N, C-alpha and C positions, 0 to 999 in steps of 0.2 A: 479780186481787187483788194480784199482785206489782207491777203498775204503780201501785198506789195509794200504796205506801210512800214513794217519792221525793216525790210530790206532797204527801203528808201532812207529811213532814219540812219541806219548803219552806214550807208553810202555817204550821206551828208557829214557824218562824224569823221569818216576817214578823210574826206576832202578838207575839212577844217583842220585836222591834225597835220595834214601834209602841207598846209599853207602857213603853219606856225614858223616864224623866222628861225633860222639855224641857231642864232645866239640865244634865243629864249627857250628855256627848259621848263617842262611841266613838273609840278610836284604834287604828291598825293595828300600830304598832310599840311594843314594850316600851321603857321608859326605857333609854337607852344611854349608856355612859360613853365620851366621845370625848376625843381629845388635840388640844391647840392647838399646832401646830408652831412658831408664832411665839415662844412662851415656853417655855423649858426646864422640864419637869416640870408644866406646867399641864394639868389635866383637868377636865371638867365634864360634867354630865348633860344630855341632850336627849331629847325625845320627839316623836312625829309624830302630830298629830291626823288624824282620818279624812278631813277635807276640806282638808288642807294641800297646797299645790302641790308638784309633783315636786322632789325634792332639798332641800326646805325643812323645817326642824325648829323646835321651840320650846324655849327654856331654861326651867328651873323657875321663874324669876321672870317668865315670860310673854312673852319677846321673841323674834321670829322671827330665825333665823340660817340661814346657808347656807355650805357649804364650796365655795369658788370653784375656778377652774382651777389656782390655785397651791397648793391644799390648805389655805388659810388660812380659818378660821372668821370670818365677818364678820356684823355685824348687818344686818337688812333694814329698809326703810322703805316706806311706801305711796306709789304713784303712781296715784292714783285707786283702783280696786279691786285693783290688782296690786301684788305685792311685788317690790322691786328691791334688789340689794345696795348697801350703803353702803361708805365707805372706813374705817369704824370697826371695827377688829379686836376680836373678843370678848376682853375682859380689859383693854382700853385705857381704857375710860370707864365711868362709871355711866350706863346707857342713858337713864334717865328725865331725868337732868341734861343729857344731850347732845341732848335734844329728840326722842328716838326714841319711837315709840308701840308699846305691847304688841300682841300678836296679837289680832285682833278676836274670835275665838271660842276662848278658852283652855279647855283640858281639865282637869277636876278629877281628880287622881290621889291616891288615898288612901294609897298605899304609899310616898310620897316619904320619909317619916320613917324607913322601915325600910331604905332603901338605904344601903350603906356610903358614907362620905364619903372621897373620895380625897385623898391628900396633895397639897398645893399646888392644891386645887380653886379657891380664890379668890386672885387676885393683887391687890396694891394697885392701885387704879384712880384715874383722875383725874376728880374731880367738878367739872364746870363747866357753865355755862349758855351757850347760843349768844349771842354778843354782840348787844345791842340797838343800834339806830341811835344813834350818839354821835359826839362829835368826836375821840375817842381813836383815833389811828392810830400803831402802833409804827414806830419808825425803820427797822427792817429791811424793811418793805414798800416803802421807797423806795431801798433799797440794792441796786444792780445786781449786786454780787457775791453777795449773799444770794439774790436772786430768780433768779439763774442756775441754781440747783438744779432749778428746774422744767423745764429743758431737758436734764437729764442722765438721760433715761429708760432709757438703756442700762446705766447703773450705779447707778440709784436707783429703788426702787419702794415704799419705806416710810420714814417719818420719825417721830421722837418727841423726847422731852425727857430728857436724861440726869439721873438721880436725884442729888439734892443739889447737883451742880454747876450744874444748871439751864441747860443750853445745848442747842440743837437738834442732833440727830444723825440721820444718814440712811445707808441702805445698800440693797442689792438681794438679795432672797432670804434663805434661812436660812443659807447658807454663802457670804457675799460675798467678793470678792477685796479690796475696800477699803471702809472705813467713813469717813464724813465727819463732822466735828464743827465747829460754828461757834464760833470762839474770839474773835469780836469783830473780828478783822482780815479773816478769810476762812474758807474751808472747809478745815480741817486734814485731811489724808489719813493714814489708818492702814492699813497693809497687813495682811491676814489670812493665816494659814497655811491650807493645804488642809484643808477640813472644819472650821475653827475658827469657833465661833459669835460673833456680833457682841458679845454681852454680855461674853464673855471678852476680846475685843480691847479693849473700852472699859475693862475693869477694869485691864488691863496698861498702859493709857495715861493713867490718871487723874492721875498726878503731872504729866506733861507738859501735859495739858489745863488743870489747875488753875493752873499757872504762866502759861500763855498768857492765860487769862481774867483773872487778876489784873493782868497787864501791860496788857491792853487796856482794863480797867475795864468790860467788858460786863456789863450787868444785864438779867436776864430777869424780866419782871413777870407776875404772875398773870393779868392781863387779856390778855396775849399768847397764852395757851394756846388759848382757843377760836378766836382768829383764825388761828393757825397750823393748827389742826385743819381749819378750813374751807378754808384755802389748800391743804392736802394733798389734799383732795378735788377741788379745781379742777385741780390738777396731775395727778390720777389716781393718787396715791400712797396707800398704806395709812397710817392714823393709828395709831401704836403706843402713844400715851400716854406714861406714865412708864417709862423704860427703866432697869432696875436691874442693874448689873454684878454678876456672880456668879463 
């Protein structure tokens, strides 16, 4: 009789699982609040469906994300049936506008509204659509000084657009030694103190950068944004979207 109880328990569990409605999916992990190291103070919730690949999670708006070897949360995309990381950092784009697809089997979580909303959970993001075939080609694509950035992989691994001033900026890691900003003439270098964040370096150099950009007459167009985002992926750099000095 003692041997019957484990079998009876398993049998009941199987019956319960078989009676779960088709539209309701089980998940293994409770919703978790995670931190995005690329943006100071940014946190967001993720959960893990029962059939999600190892190390992959889903955001509450339904998009697959993964934390890569650098500790940065990035969106995923489908390569056939498989998920692969993209160069889009979570918080840098509106995923639907960037051409990303939501997870194929989203989980319905009824307790989302009861979860506490963390401060700085949502950062301003850049909404753009991938460029369609057109005759527009920005000048910087043919500028050897600008495109040289793609060869600086030892000192650059991410690129974005500086808020308000609207110029490309690039650096390596969360605590870089140097930050680069395109001023229209070339890549202006700004040294960072030990442990100083890129956004703080950019904040301290805004006056200098503003004068340089006005002098060069450089203009960044809205249509340039998706083209640079795609170029960042071709270079193997993370796309940071709009970078806001703090």
